[in-house]
C-alpha positions in Angstrom: 45.7 -26.7 -45.1 42.6 -26.7 -47.3 40.5 -23.7 -47.8 36.9 -24.3 -46.7 35.8 -24.2 -50.3 38.2 -27.1 -51.0 36.7 -29.4 -48.4 35.2 -32.5 -49.9 32.0 -33.7 -48.1 30.0 -36.8 -49.0 26.4 -37.0 -47.7 25.0 -40.5 -47.9 21.3 -39.9 -48.4 19.4 -40.1 -45.1 17.5 -37.8 -42.9 16.8 -34.1 -42.4 19.5 -34.1 -39.7 22.2 -35.3 -42.1 20.9 -33.1 -44.9 21.1 -29.9 -42.7 24.6 -30.8 -41.5 25.7 -31.1 -45.1 23.8 -28.0 -46.1 25.8 -25.9 -43.7 29.0 -27.2 -45.4 27.5 -26.6 -48.9 26.2 -23.1 -48.2 29.6 -22.0 -47.1 31.3 -23.3 -50.2 32.4 -26.8 -49.5 32.2 -29.4 -52.3 29.2 -31.5 -51.1 28.0 -34.5 -53.0 24.7 -36.2 -52.1 24.9 -39.9 -52.9 21.7 -42.0 -53.2 18.0 -41.5 -53.4 16.7 -39.1 -50.7 13.6 -40.1 -48.7 12.9 -36.5 -48.0 9.7 -34.8 -49.2 9.8 -32.3 -52.1 9.9 -29.3 -49.8 12.8 -30.7 -47.8 14.7 -31.6 -50.9 14.1 -28.1 -52.3 15.4 -26.4 -49.2 18.1 -28.7 -48.0 19.8 -30.0 -51.2 19.9 -26.9 -53.4 23.6 -26.2 -53.2 24.8 -29.8 -53.4 25.8 -32.0 -56.3 23.4 -34.9 -56.6 24.2 -38.4 -57.8 22.6 -41.8 -57.5 25.9 -43.7 -57.8 29.0 -43.0 -55.8 31.7 -41.7 -58.1 35.0 -43.6 -58.2 37.6 -42.3 -55.8 35.3 -39.8 -54.1 35.4 -41.5 -50.7 39.2 -41.6 -50.8 39.3 -37.8 -51.2 36.5 -37.1 -48.7 37.2 -34.9 -45.7 33.8 -35.6 -44.2 31.3 -38.4 -44.7 27.8 -37.9 -43.3 25.5 -40.8 -42.5 22.0 -40.3 -41.0 18.6 -41.9 -40.4 15.4 -40.5 -39.1 13.4 -43.7 -38.4 15.8 -46.6 -38.3 19.1 -47.5 -36.7 22.2 -47.0 -38.8 24.3 -50.0 -39.6 26.9 -50.8 -36.9 29.6 -48.2 -36.6 32.1 -51.0 -36.7 31.3 -51.5 -40.4 33.8 -49.6 -42.5 32.8 -47.3 -45.3 34.8 -49.0 -48.1 37.4 -46.6 -49.6 37.2 -44.0 -46.8 40.6 -42.6 -45.9 42.1 -42.5 -42.4 42.0 -38.7 -42.5 38.2 -38.5 -43.0 35.7 -37.4 -40.4 32.8 -39.8 -40.2 29.6 -38.2 -38.9 26.8 -40.5 -37.8 23.4 -39.1 -36.8 20.6 -41.3 -35.7 17.6 -41.3 -33.2 19.3 -43.3 -30.4 23.0 -43.8 -31.2 24.9 -47.0 -31.7 24.6 -48.5 -28.2 22.2 -48.7 -25.3 18.9 -50.5 -24.8 17.1 -48.4 -27.5 19.9 -48.7 -30.1 17.7 -50.9 -32.5 14.5 -49.0 -31.9 12.6 -47.1 -34.6 11.7 -43.5 -34.2 10.0 -40.4 -35.6 10.2 -36.8 -34.5 7.2 -37.5 -32.3 9.1 -40.1 -30.3 12.1 -37.9 -30.2 10.0 -35.3 -28.5 8.4 -37.8 -26.2 11.5 -39.7 -24.9 13.5 -36.5 -24.4 11.0 -34.9 -22.1 10.1 -32.0 -24.5 6.6 -33.3 -25.4 5.5 -33.4 -21.8 5.9 -29.5 -21.8 3.7 -28.8 -24.9 0.0 -28.5 -24.7 -2.9 -28.2 -22.3 -2.4 -30.0 -18.9 -6.0 -31.4 -19.2 -5.4 -32.8 -22.7 -2.9 -35.0 -24.4 0.6 -33.5 -24.9 1.4 -32.0 -28.3 4.1 -32.5 -30.8 6.5 -29.6 -31.1 7.3 -27.9 -34.4 8.0 -30.5 -37.1 11.6 -31.7 -37.6 13.2 -29.6 -34.9 15.0 -32.6 -33.3 16.5 -33.4 -36.7 17.7 -29.8 -37.3 19.2 -29.5 -33.9 21.0 -32.9 -34.4 22.3 -31.7 -37.8 23.7 -28.6 -36.1 25.5 -30.8 -33.5 26.7 -32.9 -36.3 28.2 -29.9 -38.0 29.8 -28.7 -34.8 31.3 -32.1 -34.2 32.6 -32.4 -37.8 34.2 -29.0 -37.7 35.8 -29.6 -34.3 37.1 -32.9 -35.6 38.6 -31.3 -38.7 40.3 -28.7 -36.6 41.7 -31.4 -34.4 42.9 -33.2 -37.5 45.3 -30.3 -38.1 47.4 -31.6 -35.2 48.1 -35.1 -36.4 46.4 -35.6 -39.7 44.0 -38.3 -38.4 40.2 -38.3 -38.7 37.7 -39.7 -36.3 34.1 -40.7 -35.8 31.4 -38.2 -34.6 28.2 -39.7 -33.2 25.0 -37.7 -32.5 21.7 -39.0 -31.2 18.5 -37.1 -31.6 17.2 -38.0 -28.2 20.4 -37.1 -26.4 20.4 -33.8 -28.3 16.9 -33.0 -27.2 17.6 -33.9 -23.6 20.7 -31.7 -23.6 18.6 -28.8 -24.9 16.4 -28.3 -22.0 17.0 -25.0 -20.3 15.8 -25.7 -16.8 13.4 -28.6 -16.9 15.8 -31.2 -15.7 17.7 -28.7 -13.6 14.6 -28.1 -11.4 14.1 -31.8 -10.9 17.6 -32.7 -10.0 18.0 -29.8 -7.6 14.7 -30.0 -5.8 12.5 -32.8 -7.2 10.2 -30.3 -9.0 8.5 -31.8 -12.1 7.7 -29.1 -14.6 4.4 -29.8 -16.3 2.4 -28.3 -19.2 1.0 -24.8 -18.4 -1.4 -24.4 -21.3 -1.0 -21.9 -24.1 2.0 -20.2 -22.5 5.7 -20.7 -22.1 6.3 -23.6 -19.7 8.6 -21.9 -17.4 9.4 -18.7 -15.6 7.3 -15.6 -15.7 3.8 -14.5 -16.6 2.7 -13.1 -19.0 5.0 -15.2 -21.1 3.0 -16.5 -24.0 0.8 -15.5 -27.0 -2.4 -13.4 -26.6 -5.2 -12.4 -29.0 -5.4 -8.7 -30.0 -8.0 -6.9 -32.1 -6.3 -8.0 -35.4 -4.2 -11.0 -34.6 -1.9 -12.5 -31.9 1.0 -11.0 -30.0 3.8 -12.8 -28.3 4.8 -11.3 -24.9 7.7 -12.4 -22.7 8.0 -10.8 -19.3 9.8 -13.2 -17.0 11.2 -10.6 -14.6 9.4 -8.5 -12.0 10.5 -5.2 -13.5 9.3 -6.2 -17.0 5.9 -7.2 -15.6 5.7 -3.9 -13.7 6.4 -1.9 -16.8 3.8 -3.8 -18.8 1.2 -3.1 -16.1 2.1 0.6 -16.1 1.7 1.1 -19.8 -1.5 -1.0 -19.9 -3.1 0.8 -17.0 -3.2 -2.3 -14.8 -0.9 -1.2 -12.0 -3.7 -1.6 -9.5 -3.4 -5.4 -9.8 -0.2 -5.1 -7.7 -2.2 -3.6 -4.9 -4.4 -6.7 -4.4 -4.0 -8.4 -1.0 -3.2 -11.8 -2.7 -0.4 -10.3 -4.8 2.8 -9.5 -2.9 5.1 -9.2 -6.0 4.9 -9.3 -9.8 6.2 -12.9 -9.6 3.0 -14.0 -8.0 1.2 -13.9 -11.4 3.1 -17.0 -12.4 1.3 -19.1 -9.8 -1.9 -17.1 -10.0 -2.2 -16.3 -13.8 -6.0 -15.9 -13.6 -5.5 -12.7 -11.7 -3.8 -11.1 -14.6 -5.2 -12.8 -17.6 -8.7 -11.4 -17.5 -7.7 -7.7 -17.3 -4.8 -8.1 -19.7 -6.9 -9.9 -22.4 -9.6 -7.2 -22.1 -7.0 -4.5 -22.7 -5.3 -6.4 -25.6 -8.6 -7.0 -27.3 -8.8 -3.3 -28.0 -5.3 -3.0 -29.4 -3.7 -3.8 -32.7 -0.7 -6.2 -32.7 1.6 -3.5 -34.1 0.6 -1.0 -31.5 1.2 -3.4 -28.6 4.6 -4.4 -30.0 5.7 -0.8 -30.4 4.5 0.2 -26.9 6.0 -2.7 -25.1 9.3 -2.6 -26.9 9.5 1.1 -26.1 9.5 0.2 -22.4 11.9 -2.8 -23.0 9.4 -5.6 -22.6 10.1 -8.3 -25.3 7.1 -8.5 -27.6 6.6 -9.5 -31.2 3.9 -10.4 -33.7 2.8 -14.0 -33.8 3.1 -14.9 -37.5 2.0 -17.6 -39.9 4.2 -18.8 -42.7 2.5 -16.3 -45.0 3.3 -13.5 -42.5 6.8 -14.6 -42.0 7.5 -14.3 -45.8 6.2 -10.7 -45.6 8.1 -9.8 -42.5 9.7 -6.3 -42.8 12.8 -7.1 -40.7 13.7 -10.0 -43.0 13.0 -8.0 -46.1 15.1 -5.0 -44.9 18.0 -7.4 -44.2 17.7 -9.1 -47.7 17.4 -12.4 -45.9 15.4 -14.4 -48.5 17.0 -16.4 -51.3 15.3 -17.9 -54.4 15.2 -21.5 -55.5 15.3 -22.5 -59.2 11.5 -22.6 -59.0 11.5 -19.0 -57.7 10.3 -20.0 -54.2 11.7 -18.1 -51.3 13.8 -20.0 -48.8 15.8 -18.8 -45.7 19.1 -17.1 -46.2 22.2 -17.4 -43.9 21.6 -18.5 -40.3 24.7 -16.6 -39.4 26.7 -14.0 -41.3 30.5 -14.0 -41.6 32.2 -10.8 -42.6 35.0 -12.5 -44.5 33.3 -15.6 -45.9 30.8 -15.7 -48.7 27.5 -17.5 -48.0 26.2 -19.3 -51.1 22.5 -19.1 -51.7 20.3 -22.0 -52.9 19.7 -21.8 -56.6 21.0 -19.3 -59.1 21.2 -16.3 -56.7 24.7 -16.6 -55.3 25.2 -13.1 -54.1 27.2 -12.2 -51.1 25.6 -11.0 -47.9 23.9 -7.7 -48.3 25.6 -4.4 -47.7 24.4 -2.9 -44.4 25.6 0.1 -42.3 27.6 -0.7 -39.3 27.6 1.2 -36.0 30.2 3.7 -37.3 28.2 4.5 -40.4 30.5 2.8 -42.8 29.4 0.2 -45.4 30.4 -3.3 -44.6 29.6 -6.7 -46.1 27.4 -8.7 -43.8 28.7 -8.3 -40.2 31.8 -6.2 -40.8 35.1 -6.2 -42.7 38.0 -8.3 -41.5 41.4 -6.6 -41.1 43.6 -6.5 -44.2 46.8 -8.6 -44.3 48.8 -5.4 -43.7 47.0 -4.8 -40.4 47.7 -8.3 -39.0 50.5 -8.1 -36.5 49.2 -10.3 -33.6 50.6 -13.5 -32.3 50.8 -16.7 -34.4 48.1 -19.3 -34.0 49.6 -22.5 -32.8 50.9 -25.0 -35.5 48.3 -24.1 -38.1 45.4 -24.7 -35.7 43.6 -21.5 -34.9 44.1 -21.5 -31.2 46.7 -20.3 -28.7 48.2 -22.1 -25.8 45.8 -21.1 -23.1 45.9 -21.5 -19.3 45.5 -24.6 -17.3 41.7 -24.5 -17.7 42.2 -24.5 -21.5 44.5 -27.5 -21.7 42.0 -30.3 -21.8 42.6 -32.7 -24.6 39.5 -31.8 -26.5 39.5 -30.8 -30.2 39.7 -27.1 -29.3 42.4 -27.4 -26.7 44.2 -24.1 -26.3 41.5 -21.9 -27.8 41.1 -18.7 -25.7 37.6 -17.2 -25.3 36.3 -14.1 -23.6 32.7 -14.9 -23.0 30.4 -12.0 -22.2 27.2 -13.9 -22.9 24.1 -14.0 -20.7 20.9 -16.0 -20.2 20.8 -19.1 -22.5 21.8 -18.9 -26.2 25.2 -17.3 -25.6 26.1 -19.2 -22.5 25.3 -22.5 -24.3 27.7 -21.6 -27.0 30.4 -20.8 -24.4 29.8 -24.0 -22.5 30.0 -26.1 -25.7 33.4 -24.4 -26.5 34.6 -25.2 -22.9 33.5 -28.9 -23.3 35.4 -29.0 -26.6 38.5 -28.1 -24.7 38.7 -24.3 -25.0 39.8 -22.0 -22.2 36.6 -20.0 -21.7 36.8 -17.0 -19.4 33.3 -15.8 -18.4 33.5 -12.1 -18.1 30.5 -11.3 -15.9 29.2 -8.2 -14.2 29.7 -8.3 -10.4 25.9 -8.0 -10.1 25.2 -10.3 -13.0 24.0 -13.2 -10.8 21.7 -10.9 -8.9 21.9 -8.9 -5.7 23.2 -10.2 -2.4 19.7 -11.3 -1.4 16.6 -12.2 -3.5 12.9 -12.0 -2.6 11.7 -15.4 -1.2 8.9 -15.5 -3.8 11.4 -15.4 -6.7 13.5 -18.2 -5.2 10.4 -20.4 -4.7 9.2 -19.6 -8.2 12.3 -20.3 -10.3 13.3 -23.5 -8.5 17.0 -22.9 -9.3 18.3 -23.2 -5.7 18.9 -26.3 -3.7 15.8 -27.0 -1.5 14.5 -23.5 -2.5 17.1 -22.0 -0.2 19.3 -19.1 -1.5 21.6 -19.5 1.5 24.2 -16.9 2.5 25.6 -16.5 -1.0 22.7 -16.9 -3.5 25.0 -15.8 -6.4 26.9 -19.0 -6.1 23.8 -21.2 -5.6 21.8 -20.5 -8.7 21.6 -23.8 -10.6 21.1 -22.0 -14.0 24.4 -20.2 -13.7 26.1 -23.4 -12.5 24.9 -25.4 -15.5 25.9 -22.9 -18.2 29.3 -21.9 -16.7 30.6 -25.4 -16.3 34.2 -25.7 -17.3 34.7 -21.9 -17.5 36.7 -19.5 -15.4 35.0 -16.4 -13.9 36.2 -12.8 -14.1 33.7 -10.5 -12.4 34.5 -7.2 -14.1 32.5 -4.0 -14.2 32.4 -2.8 -17.8 30.4 0.2 -16.8 33.6 1.9 -15.6 36.5 3.3 -17.5 38.9 1.1 -15.6 36.8 -1.9 -16.5 36.9 -1.1 -20.2 40.6 -0.5 -20.1 41.1 -3.8 -18.3 39.1 -5.7 -20.9 41.0 -4.1 -23.7 44.2 -5.4 -22.2 42.9 -8.9 -22.5 41.6 -8.8 -26.0 45.1 -9.4 -27.6 45.3 -12.6 -25.5 42.0 -14.0 -26.8 41.1 -15.9 -30.0 37.4 -15.2 -29.5 35.1 -12.6 -28.0 31.5 -13.9 -27.6 28.6 -11.7 -26.6 24.8 -11.7 -27.0 23.9 -8.1 -26.0 21.5 -6.1 -28.0 23.2 -4.4 -30.9 23.7 -1.0 -29.2 25.7 -2.3 -26.1 29.2 -3.0 -27.4 29.4 0.3 -29.3 28.3 2.1 -26.2 31.2 0.4 -24.4 33.5 1.6 -27.2 34.1 -2.0 -28.0 32.6 -2.4 -31.5 34.2 -4.8 -34.0 36.5 -2.1 -35.4 38.0 -1.4 -32.0 38.2 -5.1 -31.1 40.0 -5.9 -34.4 42.3 -2.9 -33.9 43.3 -4.5 -30.6 43.6 -7.9 -32.1 43.4 -8.4 -35.9 43.3 -12.2 -35.5 40.3 -12.0 -33.2 37.0 -13.8 -34.1 34.2 -11.7 -32.7 30.9 -13.4 -32.3 27.9 -11.2 -31.6 24.4 -12.5 -31.1 21.8 -9.7 -31.3 18.1 -10.8 -31.2 17.3 -9.4 -34.6 20.6 -8.4 -36.1 22.4 -5.1 -36.4 20.2 -3.5 -39.0 16.5 -3.3 -39.9 13.4 -1.9 -38.2 13.6 -4.4 -35.4 17.4 -4.0 -34.8 16.9 -2.6 -31.3 14.0 -4.8 -30.2 14.5 -6.7 -27.0 14.3 -10.4 -27.8 13.8 -13.5 -25.7 13.5 -16.9 -27.2 10.0 -17.2 -25.8 8.9 -14.2 -27.9 11.0 -14.9 -31.0 9.6 -18.4 -31.5 6.1 -17.2 -32.3 7.4 -14.4 -34.4 9.3 -17.0 -36.5 6.1 -18.9 -37.1 6.6 -21.8 -34.7 3.3 -21.2 -32.9 1.5 -21.6 -36.2 2.9 -25.1 -36.5 1.7 -26.3 -33.1 -1.8 -26.8 -31.8 -4.8 -28.9 -31.3 -7.2 -29.2 -34.3 -9.6 -26.9 -32.5 -7.1 -24.6 -31.0 -4.2 -22.8 -32.7 -1.8 -21.0 -32.6 0.0 -22.5 -29.6 2.9 -21.4 -27.6 5.9 -23.7 -27.4 6.9 -25.3 -24.1 10.6 -24.5 -24.6 12.2 -21.2 -25.7 13.6 -23.1 -28.8 15.3 -20.1 -30.6 17.9 -19.9 -27.8 19.6 -23.3 -28.2 19.2 -23.0 -32.0 21.0 -19.6 -32.0 23.7 -21.0 -29.6 24.4 -23.9 -32.0 24.5 -21.6 -35.0 26.8 -19.3 -33.2 29.2 -22.1 -32.5 28.9 -23.3 -36.1 29.8 -19.9 -37.4 32.7 -19.5 -35.0 34.2 -22.8 -36.2 34.0 -21.8 -39.8 35.7 -18.5 -39.0 38.4 -20.3 -37.0 39.0 -22.5 -40.1 39.3 -19.4 -42.3 41.7 -17.9 -39.8 43.9 -20.9 -39.8 44.0 -21.1 -43.6 44.9 -17.4 -43.9 47.7 -17.8 -41.4 49.2 -20.7 -43.3 48.9 -18.9 -46.6 50.5 -15.7 -45.2 53.0 -17.5 -43.0 51.9 -15.3 -40.2 48.9 -14.5 -38.1 45.5 -15.6 -39.3 42.9 -13.0 -40.2 40.0 -12.5 -37.8 36.5 -11.7 -38.7 33.1 -11.0 -37.3 30.3 -13.6 -36.9 26.8 -12.1 -36.6 24.1 -14.5 -35.3 20.6 -12.9 -35.3 18.4 -15.2 -33.2 15.4 -14.5 -35.3 17.1 -15.4 -38.6 18.8 -18.5 -37.1 15.4 -19.9 -36.0 13.7 -19.1 -39.3 16.5 -21.1 -41.0 15.2 -24.3 -39.4 11.6 -23.9 -40.6 12.8 -23.6 -44.2 11.1 -26.8 -45.3 7.8 -25.6 -43.7 8.0 -22.3 -45.5 8.6 -24.0 -48.8 5.7 -26.5 -48.1 3.4 -23.5 -47.6 4.5 -21.9 -50.9 4.1 -25.1 -52.8 0.6 -25.7 -51.3 -0.5 -22.2 -52.1 0.7 -22.5 -55.6 -1.2 -25.8 -56.1 -4.3 -24.3 -54.6 -4.3 -26.7 -51.6 -3.3 -24.2 -48.9 -4.1 -20.6 -47.8 -2.3 -17.8 -49.6 -3.8 -15.0 -47.6 -2.2 -15.6 -44.2 -5.1 -17.6 -42.8 -4.3 -19.9 -39.9 -4.7 -23.6 -40.7 -6.2 -25.9 -38.1 -3.7 -27.2 -35.6 -1.9 -30.4 -36.7 -2.3 -32.0 -33.2 0.0 -35.0 -33.2 -0.8 -36.3 -36.7 1.5 -36.2 -39.8 0.4 -36.4 -43.4 3.2 -38.9 -44.2 2.5 -41.2 -41.3 -0.7 -43.0 -40.2 -1.6 -43.7 -37.6 0.4 -41.3 -35.4 -0.7 -39.9 -32.1 -0.3 -39.7 -28.3 -2.3 -42.2 -26.3 -3.3 -42.4 -22.7 -1.6 -45.0 -20.5 -2.3 -46.3 -17.0 -1.7 -43.6 -14.4 -2.2 -39.9 -14.2 -0.9 -37.9 -17.1 1.0 -40.9 -18.6 1.1 -41.2 -22.3 2.9 -43.0 -25.1 3.7 -41.6 -28.6 3.2 -43.9 -31.5 4.1 -43.6 -35.2 3.2 -46.4 -37.7 5.8 -45.8 -40.4 4.9 -48.4 -43.0 2.5 -51.1 -44.0 4.5 -53.9 -42.4 4.5 -52.3 -39.0 0.8 -51.6 -39.4 0.1 -55.3 -39.8 2.2 -56.1 -36.8 0.4 -53.5 -34.8 -2.9 -55.0 -35.7 -1.7 -58.4 -34.6 -0.5 -57.0 -31.3 -3.6 -55.1 -30.3 -6.1 -57.4 -32.0 -8.3 -55.9 -34.7 -10.8 -57.0 -37.3 -9.1 -58.7 -40.2 -10.0 -56.1 -42.8 -8.1 -53.5 -40.8 -4.8 -55.1 -41.7 -5.4 -54.4 -45.4 -5.6 -50.6 -45.0 -2.9 -48.7 -46.8 -1.7 -45.3 -45.6 -4.6 -43.4 -47.2 -7.1 -45.8 -45.7 -5.4 -45.4 -42.3 -5.7 -41.7 -42.5 -9.4 -42.0 -43.4 -10.0 -44.3 -40.4 -7.6 -42.4 -38.1 -10.2 -41.6 -35.4 -11.4 -45.2 -35.2 -7.8 -46.4 -35.0 -7.1 -43.9 -32.2 -10.0 -45.3 -30.2 -8.7 -48.9 -30.6 -5.1 -47.9 -29.7 -6.3 -45.9 -26.6 -8.3 -48.9 -25.4 -5.2 -51.0 -25.6 -2.7 -48.5 -24.1 -5.0 -47.4 -21.3 -4.3 -50.7 -19.5 -0.6 -50.5 -19.8 2.3 -48.7 -18.2 3.7 -46.2 -20.6 7.2 -47.8 -20.8 5.7 -51.3 -21.2 3.5 -50.1 -24.0 6.4 -48.5 -25.8 8.6 -51.6 -25.4 5.9 -53.9 -26.6 5.3 -51.7 -29.7 9.0 -51.5 -30.5 9.2 -55.3 -30.2 7.0 -55.6 -33.3 8.6 -52.8 -35.2 6.4 -49.8 -34.4 8.1 -46.6 -33.5 6.9 -45.6 -30.0 8.2 -43.8 -26.9 6.9 -43.0 -23.5 6.1 -39.3 -23.0 8.5 -38.8 -20.2 8.5 -36.1 -17.6 11.7 -34.8 -16.0 11.8 -37.7 -13.5 11.4 -40.2 -16.3 14.2 -38.7 -18.4 16.6 -38.7 -15.5 15.8 -42.4 -14.8 15.8 -43.5 -18.4 17.8 -46.7 -18.8 19.0 -45.8 -22.3 20.3 -42.4 -21.4 22.0 -43.8 -18.3 23.6 -46.7 -20.2 25.1 -44.1 -22.6 26.3 -42.1 -19.6 24.6 -38.9 -20.7 24.4 -37.4 -17.2 27.4 -36.1 -15.3 27.6 -35.3 -11.6 30.1 -33.4 -9.4 30.3 -31.5 -6.2 29.8 -27.8 -6.5 31.2 -25.5 -3.7 28.5 -23.6 -1.8 25.9 -25.6 -3.7 26.3 -29.3 -3.1 25.9 -32.3 -5.5 25.1 -31.2 -9.1 23.9 -33.3 -12.0 23.2 -32.3 -15.6 23.3 -33.8 -19.1 26.6 -33.7 -20.9 26.5 -32.1 -24.3 25.6 -34.8 -26.9 28.7 -35.1 -29.0 30.6 -38.4 -29.0 34.1 -37.9 -30.7 36.1 -41.1 -30.9 39.6 -39.7 -30.6 39.3 -36.2 -29.0 36.3 -36.6 -26.7 34.7 -33.6 -25.0 36.7 -32.5 -22.0 36.3 -33.8 -18.5 33.4 -32.1 -16.8 34.7 -29.4 -14.6 32.6 -27.6 -12.0 31.2 -24.1 -12.4 33.3 -21.2 -11.1 32.3 -19.1 -8.1 31.7 -15.5 -8.8 35.0 -13.8 -9.5 36.9 -17.0 -8.5 39.6 -16.5 -11.2 39.9 -12.7 -11.1 43.6 -12.6 -10.1 44.9 -15.4 -12.3 43.0 -14.3 -15.4 44.0 -10.7 -15.1 47.6 -11.7 -14.6 47.6 -14.2 -17.4 45.4 -12.6 -20.0 45.9 -8.9 -19.2 49.4 -8.9 -17.9 48.4 -7.0 -14.8 50.6 -7.0 -11.8 49.4 -7.8 -8.3 49.3 -4.1 -7.2 47.2 -3.2 -10.3 44.8 -6.1 -9.5 44.5 -5.1 -5.9 43.7 -1.5 -6.9 40.9 -2.7 -9.2 39.5 -4.8 -6.3 39.6 -2.0 -3.8 37.6 0.2 -6.3 35.0 -2.5 -6.9 36.0 -2.8 -10.6 36.5 -6.6 -9.9 34.7 -8.4 -7.2 33.8 -11.8 -5.8 30.4 -10.9 -4.5 27.6 -8.5 -5.7 27.9 -4.9 -4.6 25.9 -3.7 -1.7 
């Protein structure tokens, strides 16, 4: 079995998505060759291609030796997937990343990241409800698609260990973005609720949950729960707001934000950003500074963790999006140092996230047949590429549960170890049920813990063990299961697992072959180590809000808590690299493979996918064409310096829009013929189109205003113009392309009823993702998991149940 460093990867020059997929291979030591002339801009080239070998001509014999070939396109369809890559061996994994995939009504359509946002339902959530929707942060659909491409490639390589045969992996930008909604589609499929833009705040649960001006800048505050709102009101002196007759609970501020906004803004106007962050973090309310690219480069947390790396031109670029304790991460450019030495929870020096066990310490069970998985129980025997992998999943909310669900769909046996009260108490306030829209018909029923659609969505395919880790018996029981597992996954803050007595050293003592994945918000060192982090606070801290906004209004809060899915995908990526390492070490030692620790700081993982924007900022400042003092640039709106015209245009009907990107001169001429313009307009080059952008926008709006949004997009695509309807949740669920590609799956869920959700967007030709299995009821698998994984007898299990250590309903 090849070491990771011996894997041969060929990237056929394409898009940011393909480049990031290949970068993840290159930065972890694989031999990556980029073939062809890249269409990326200089900043993208500098960030994404630094660790690769570049060549304009395919070297003889390279494809025959390739383990992975990556093909990608940002704007145009890829050639038919039936066309063979000449010289590619049968063992190779062929990764194909494109906007719409190889089949379906839109398969030959053109695209941009604006249309990716539009057709996936994300753009409908960004911006002011009284204005046109906004483009999200640049290139994020591509980065997310590249991550899925890497996950698919690694899963296919692991599957190859069973029979030596490669396969094709297909990823579509639009499917990726549809799959990475947290609750937008969930709310619609459960109760018909169409989530709409909420202005300069997070489009979802809770208020305050957005960015707010302080005396010296902007602060990001995320308080989606009642107790967090109450603590914020207490420390700001605004408790009296809860005594108003029109406010029955802290959740009412979501539907009546004007009641809170005035007093809160007045208080914040007299505070500094640092003081607000320190005060709110002290009472466990997620808060963080809202930074520009300049501020991000100066961030003390990233500096303390030695995050930045240097290019050959001495620019700073992001370091590792995840840190592996036993695998060196290669930096871009000449600085190829290992991860920095940081203190662990026991006060010892470790490299990155912690030292793996030495070969002498390895005495666990063999991984099966060279593949780093065990045999698993019935739930783990799906024929996916990770069939047999055993996972103890302690994760909560979104980022961690997404990683666990992805592992389950790839065939792993994932045991969700949840607290008996983790799905809430036995009964919830009616105002909360009506606000979150997670329950069928807004009815929590007699067992709300089994009717919450968010839990149903992210526990699909898992088994449930409801175990109280706050008790000595709960910890002892968990420790008995650790030797059974291949993976422990958790996203607690950095202090929790050590408080349980389950830090990485204890876990590896119990199982030296274990891969331990931990996902703290800010990492396990640095001044922000213990900050409470939600995706909707971290995004603005990572600079995303500075990349969104109207020309007259910036910064702007994102409509989706984007750091969560990005962290979940990076966690899965890091885990798969660690599993590969474990398999290699097992083969080399002719014994058990070596485990290691994977640390995924959500903050660092999201900064990794704005690397090209950070490099652009530095290049512009160096050239004197951008601010070098942290000043906020005007909002980009929906325009792009490389594309003209580009925008979002009103269509017939209330809040109906179409996104349009004219990618080249030929499509511009065809657009002019379609909408009818003065003849001299056709001769405009891109620079001329930028100069006349406002006039072009007026002409396009006059044309689109009379058309249905889908009709407008179809007519534009027919003449080669990239366009897409800005779909809301209802439009996404009804979209003919997504349904032709069978993206959505439905099943009956006990105590809930019919349930529909997007599949995860990985198409593997030989080892497809596992059959969709329903979500477990709370504690549904207590007895079978404890017997199988912990070796407990029936009397022991009954004793735990009688003492409330395990349960199948929340405690009274």
